[in-house]
C-alpha positions as CSV (number, residue, x, y, z in Angstrom):
1,M,-28.5,15.1,1.9
2,Y,-25.9,13.5,-0.4
3,N,-26.8,12.4,-3.8
4,L,-25.7,9.0,-5.3
5,K,-22.8,10.4,-7.2
6,Q,-21.3,12.0,-4.1
7,M,-21.8,8.8,-2.1
8,T,-20.1,6.8,-4.9
9,A,-17.1,9.2,-4.8
10,V,-16.9,8.8,-1.0
11,M,-17.0,5.0,-1.2
12,I,-14.3,5.0,-3.9
13,L,-12.1,7.2,-1.7
14,F,-12.8,5.0,1.3
15,N,-11.9,1.9,-0.7
16,C,-8.7,3.5,-1.9
17,V,-7.6,4.3,1.7
18,L,-8.4,0.7,2.7
19,L,-6.4,-0.7,-0.3
20,I,-3.4,1.6,0.5
21,F,-3.4,0.2,4.0
22,A,-3.8,-3.4,2.7
23,G,-0.9,-2.9,0.3
24,Y,1.2,-1.5,3.1
25,A,0.3,-4.3,5.5
26,I,1.0,-7.1,2.9
27,G,4.3,-5.4,2.0
28,R,5.4,-5.2,5.6
29,M,4.4,-8.8,6.3
30,G,6.3,-9.8,3.1
31,H,9.3,-7.9,4.3
32,I,9.3,-9.4,7.7
33,Y,8.6,-13.0,6.7
34,G,10.0,-13.1,3.2
35,G,12.9,-10.7,3.5
36,H,15.4,-13.6,3.7
37,L,14.6,-14.7,0.2
38,N,16.9,-13.7,-2.7
39,A,14.0,-12.3,-4.8
40,P,12.8,-9.0,-6.3
41,H,11.9,-6.3,-3.8
42,H,8.1,-5.9,-3.4
43,W,8.1,-2.2,-4.4
44,I,8.5,-3.5,-8.0
45,Y,5.2,-5.3,-7.8
46,G,3.7,-2.1,-6.4
47,A,5.1,-0.1,-9.3
48,M,3.6,-2.5,-11.8
49,L,0.2,-1.8,-10.2
50,F,0.8,1.9,-9.7
51,F,1.7,3.0,-13.2
52,P,-1.5,1.8,-15.0
53,G,-3.5,3.7,-12.4
54,V,-1.6,6.9,-13.4
55,V,-2.3,6.4,-17.1
56,F,-5.9,5.1,-17.2
57,S,-9.0,6.6,-15.5
58,N,-11.1,3.7,-14.5
59,E,-12.3,2.9,-10.9
60,I,-10.8,-0.5,-10.9
61,I,-7.5,0.8,-12.3
62,F,-7.6,3.5,-9.6
63,L,-8.0,0.8,-6.9
64,M,-4.9,-1.0,-8.4
65,F,-3.1,2.3,-8.1
66,S,-4.0,2.5,-4.4
67,F,-2.8,-1.0,-3.7
68,G,0.4,-0.4,-5.6
69,L,1.0,2.8,-3.7
70,G,0.7,0.9,-0.4
71,L,3.3,-1.6,-1.5
72,I,5.6,1.2,-2.6
73,I,5.2,3.0,0.7
74,S,6.0,-0.2,2.7
75,D,9.3,-0.6,0.9
76,L,10.1,3.1,0.4
77,K,13.7,3.0,1.4
78,D,14.5,0.3,-1.2
79,F,12.4,2.2,-3.8
80,L,14.4,5.4,-3.2
81,N,17.7,3.5,-3.5
82,L,16.4,1.6,-6.5
83,K,17.2,-1.8,-5.1
84,L,15.7,-4.3,-7.5
85,W,16.8,-7.7,-6.3
86,G,18.3,-9.1,-3.1
87,I,17.9,-10.0,0.5
88,D,16.6,-7.7,3.1
89,N,18.5,-7.9,6.4
90,V,15.9,-7.6,9.0
91,E,17.4,-7.0,12.4
92,I,14.3,-5.9,14.3
93,K,11.0,-7.3,13.1
94,K,8.5,-4.4,13.3
95,F,5.3,-3.9,11.5
96,W,5.0,-0.1,11.6
97,G,7.8,1.6,9.7
98,I,9.2,2.2,6.3
99,D,12.0,0.0,5.0
């Protein structure tokens, strides 16, 4: 059977996967419904959560890292082009995809 330390590691990994998806989902919904706003792109918020997770080694910080990673993935095209501020022109509103 599994010991408590292994179960804790599995639960942390499961929570990280859930938070990556939650960050992705919130980022996509923000892109679809808030893309018309002249505001910072949401990958910036993901980066602010992502980088402390790289530096520190705490479970809560690692969960912030996971959520930030999901936000960055949802806005990957703008992240790679380093678009900091502006309006997203959304022609086709789709949930699954990387913009």
